[in-house]
Structures are given as C-alpha cells and as structure tokens.
Legacy VTK file of the C-alpha trace (Angstrom):
# vtk DataFile Version 3.0
C-alpha trace
ASCII
DATASET POLYDATA
POINTS 229 float
0.006 0.005 -0.016
1.444 3.326 -1.099
1.231 6.337 1.167
0.071 9.690 -0.145
3.610 10.746 -1.122
4.339 7.687 -3.216
0.761 7.669 -4.578
1.268 11.189 -5.897
4.468 10.135 -7.640
2.681 7.102 -9.167
0.002 9.324 -10.705
2.731 11.552 -12.243
4.484 8.682 -14.070
3.518 8.815 -17.716
2.637 5.686 -19.696
6.142 4.613 -20.833
8.565 1.858 -21.574
11.036 1.884 -18.691
11.275 3.626 -15.318
14.090 3.727 -12.768
13.399 4.244 -9.076
16.589 5.433 -7.398
16.797 4.517 -3.704
13.800 2.229 -4.203
13.938 0.922 -0.609
11.081 -1.633 -0.288
10.250 -1.534 -3.985
6.538 -0.878 -3.482
6.369 1.988 -5.965
8.303 0.352 -8.812
6.328 -2.878 -8.390
3.031 -1.085 -8.347
3.946 0.748 -11.573
4.880 -2.510 -13.265
1.829 -4.364 -12.051
-0.548 -1.632 -13.121
0.721 -1.663 -16.676
1.703 1.973 -16.531
5.272 0.947 -17.453
6.624 -2.114 -19.308
9.633 -2.634 -17.051
11.342 -1.075 -14.103
14.696 -0.856 -12.408
14.977 -0.494 -8.666
18.384 0.793 -7.527
19.752 1.188 -4.027
23.178 1.701 -2.569
22.444 -0.751 0.277
21.834 -4.482 -0.168
19.205 -4.971 2.582
16.560 -2.592 1.135
17.248 -4.001 -2.317
16.490 -7.506 -0.934
13.101 -6.169 0.158
12.449 -4.928 -3.345
13.416 -8.337 -4.783
11.025 -10.058 -2.411
8.256 -7.650 -3.311
8.790 -8.258 -7.053
8.922 -12.006 -6.534
5.739 -12.074 -4.439
3.893 -10.267 -7.262
5.327 -12.331 -10.067
7.276 -9.425 -11.498
10.808 -10.878 -11.526
11.048 -10.588 -15.305
9.852 -6.978 -15.373
11.488 -5.429 -12.266
15.302 -5.510 -12.133
17.001 -4.832 -8.827
20.365 -3.171 -9.165
22.905 -2.493 -6.369
24.279 0.887 -7.388
25.214 4.338 -6.159
22.503 6.457 -7.796
21.999 5.372 -11.368
25.403 3.808 -11.621
26.206 2.694 -15.174
22.541 2.180 -16.110
22.174 2.775 -19.850
19.451 5.186 -20.962
18.062 3.018 -23.782
14.337 2.621 -23.304
14.419 4.543 -20.035
11.688 7.179 -20.187
11.232 8.149 -16.524
13.567 8.422 -13.495
12.219 8.731 -9.958
14.449 10.022 -7.152
12.411 10.452 -3.946
12.895 10.571 -0.211
16.369 12.156 -0.172
17.761 15.611 0.426
17.740 18.044 -2.492
21.531 18.260 -2.599
21.808 14.440 -2.698
19.344 14.273 -5.594
21.307 16.916 -7.506
24.514 14.896 -6.850
22.911 11.757 -8.197
21.700 13.480 -11.340
25.066 15.122 -11.897
26.853 11.833 -11.438
24.929 10.010 -14.204
26.593 10.707 -17.547
23.237 10.407 -19.393
21.267 12.860 -17.264
21.468 15.709 -19.817
19.411 13.839 -22.330
16.109 14.964 -23.813
13.115 12.701 -23.548
13.577 11.594 -19.947
10.968 12.685 -17.410
12.476 13.247 -13.958
10.215 12.968 -10.916
12.027 14.406 -7.906
10.816 14.553 -4.313
13.296 16.203 -1.968
12.828 15.813 1.795
15.012 18.830 2.501
16.841 21.662 0.644
14.327 21.762 -2.193
15.600 25.239 -3.075
19.109 23.860 -3.690
17.755 21.263 -6.045
15.667 23.762 -8.013
18.621 26.079 -8.423
20.809 23.158 -9.602
18.159 22.102 -12.126
17.802 25.588 -13.675
21.559 26.163 -13.670
22.114 22.889 -15.570
19.539 23.358 -18.269
16.566 21.544 -16.751
13.017 22.842 -16.757
10.574 22.255 -13.927
7.278 21.631 -15.624
4.968 21.258 -12.677
5.148 20.731 -8.919
2.060 19.305 -7.155
1.980 18.797 -3.412
0.671 16.261 -0.935
0.526 15.662 2.753
1.868 12.464 4.355
2.843 11.654 7.889
2.031 15.152 9.076
4.367 16.784 6.567
3.785 18.545 3.261
5.861 17.537 0.213
6.224 18.731 -3.344
7.113 16.525 -6.322
8.953 18.178 -9.218
8.482 17.043 -12.783
11.566 18.104 -14.660
13.108 17.620 -18.086
16.407 18.640 -19.667
16.076 21.394 -22.286
19.737 22.436 -22.548
18.770 26.084 -21.733
20.118 27.081 -18.309
18.797 30.214 -16.717
19.052 32.163 -13.469
15.868 31.825 -11.361
14.634 34.551 -9.015
14.169 34.067 -5.288
10.483 33.145 -5.599
11.251 30.446 -8.141
14.112 29.003 -6.083
12.018 28.604 -2.925
8.526 28.009 -4.377
9.306 26.466 -7.731
6.215 25.634 -9.722
4.026 25.124 -6.697
0.659 26.800 -7.317
-0.877 27.822 -3.993
-4.309 27.878 -5.650
-4.093 24.214 -6.632
-5.338 22.957 -3.295
-4.821 23.078 0.478
-1.620 21.018 0.361
0.012 23.465 -2.090
-1.083 26.439 -0.075
0.253 24.802 3.125
3.597 24.145 1.368
3.956 27.807 0.380
3.054 29.004 3.845
5.623 26.602 5.382
8.373 27.872 3.070
7.557 31.465 3.967
7.461 30.759 7.693
10.853 29.051 7.606
12.268 32.051 5.747
10.789 34.450 8.337
12.187 32.363 11.211
15.616 32.364 9.621
15.393 36.130 9.122
14.424 36.659 12.778
17.259 34.409 13.957
19.791 36.156 11.735
18.651 39.579 12.933
19.600 38.616 16.504
23.108 37.622 15.387
26.185 39.742 14.717
26.539 38.982 10.996
24.855 41.914 9.336
25.373 40.523 5.805
23.646 37.259 6.740
20.805 39.085 8.426
20.288 41.343 5.364
20.274 38.341 2.978
17.763 36.434 5.152
15.550 39.458 5.419
15.642 40.039 1.656
14.762 36.414 1.005
11.728 36.549 3.343
10.564 39.812 1.767
10.940 38.407 -1.782
8.886 35.380 -0.843
6.180 37.560 0.703
6.037 39.568 -2.493
5.938 36.429 -4.696
3.056 34.944 -2.719
1.113 38.209 -2.699
1.410 38.229 -6.518
0.013 34.693 -6.490
-2.994 35.914 -4.447
-1.985 34.417 -1.144
-3.151 36.338 1.948
-0.280 36.606 4.376
LINES 1 230
229 0 1 2 3 4 5 6 7 8 9 10 11 12 13 14 15 16 17 18 19 20 21 22 23 24 25 26 27 28 29 30 31 32 33 34 35 36 37 38 39 40 41 42 43 44 45 46 47 48 49 50 51 52 53 54 55 56 57 58 59 60 61 62 63 64 65 66 67 68 69 70 71 72 73 74 75 76 77 78 79 80 81 82 83 84 85 86 87 88 89 90 91 92 93 94 95 96 97 98 99 100 101 102 103 104 105 106 107 108 109 110 111 112 113 114 115 116 117 118 119 120 121 122 123 124 125 126 127 128 129 130 131 132 133 134 135 136 137 138 139 140 141 142 143 144 145 146 147 148 149 150 151 152 153 154 155 156 157 158 159 160 161 162 163 164 165 166 167 168 169 170 171 172 173 174 175 176 177 178 179 180 181 182 183 184 185 186 187 188 189 190 191 192 193 194 195 196 197 198 199 200 201 202 203 204 205 206 207 208 209 210 211 212 213 214 215 216 217 218 219 220 221 222 223 224 225 226 227 228
C-alpha cells in the first residue's frame, strides 16, 4: 500500500517503456507501476543491499521478476538510458538528488521525465536544475505523515537560466491548486521568516540582510499569487 507521497508520484509517471526508481527501498512503488501496466519494465536501484532484498522479495511475491530488475548501485550507476523514459528520485535531500543526477553521464538527455521529491533543501535542487539546463514543468504537493511535500516534474532542455528568489524557494508550486500546495507555500515562507528573525539577532549583518531580503521576496511572490499573508 502506497502512502500519499508515493501515490502522488505514481500518478505523475506517464505511460512509458522503462522507469528507474533510485533509492527504491522496499520496492513498493516500482512494483506497483509495473503491475498496473503503466510501465513495461522497471529498475529498482539502491546503494544498500538490505533494502534491495526487500524490493526483490516484493517483485517475486507479485510475479514481476522478469519486469522489475533490482540493481545494487550508487545512484543510477552505469545504467544505460536506452528505453528509459522516466527516472524517480524520492525521499532524499535536495543536494543528494542533484549529486545523483550530476553523477549520471546520461542525465542531460532529452526525452527523460524526472520525478524528484526532496525531503530537505528543495531550493538547492531547483537552483541546480535551472543552472544545468533543466526545466521544472509542474510541482504538485501532498501531505503524508504530518508533513507537506512537493514533487517536481523536470526535463532537460539544454537552456540554463538564473531563477529569481520566488522560483528558487517556491518552484512551480501553485498555492491555488489545493490546500496542500497552499500549506507548502506557507511553510516555506514561515521558515524564511524564522531564519530572518534568527539572523537579525546575530552579529553577521550581511547574513541578516540576506535572510531578510529572502523573506521579503517570498512575501512579494506569494502576494502576487493571491495568497493572503
């Protein structure tokens, strides 16, 4: 049974040939995708053997051994891109996700849909994506386990650009899309305000000014989106 976070990712996977789930852990998502017919085959990768054994057992219990390959690898390893239409990297920090993408020599390749769900440092991941020629197409949100998460759908365009502060911290999240998206935006703003208040009490004036400017930019971006602060 998938929780709300993995269920959202499942709905975002397009009908395709192959999908890779990096850090697949128990393998529930990749097996569900293969069993549903949404994808023809899947690859579950993990850097640790024990969670990968769970994924193997899950695939075996559902009769999916021929369609779900379990690969012990750091990130995507040497996985070839042929037939791979979608890559899922979820449940990690934003910087770790960026590191995994940057470490795969086929990442800057058109035609691959990237579904990315950072647990922390989402702003670092967004900035990395835009700086390296990726486009964030959409970013729906969900609530699971008392936390609000966003899932980025990205693709490589080869056209890097410099995002503004609102884009870095809010990405493509539309606060009008539903209560989860609005809650996500409010959480991001509140964290920025807390950081600004904390910095203002310190002795580093440059840090305090930067934190204050970030919070103010987010307030302005959300007001433009019609959010009452």
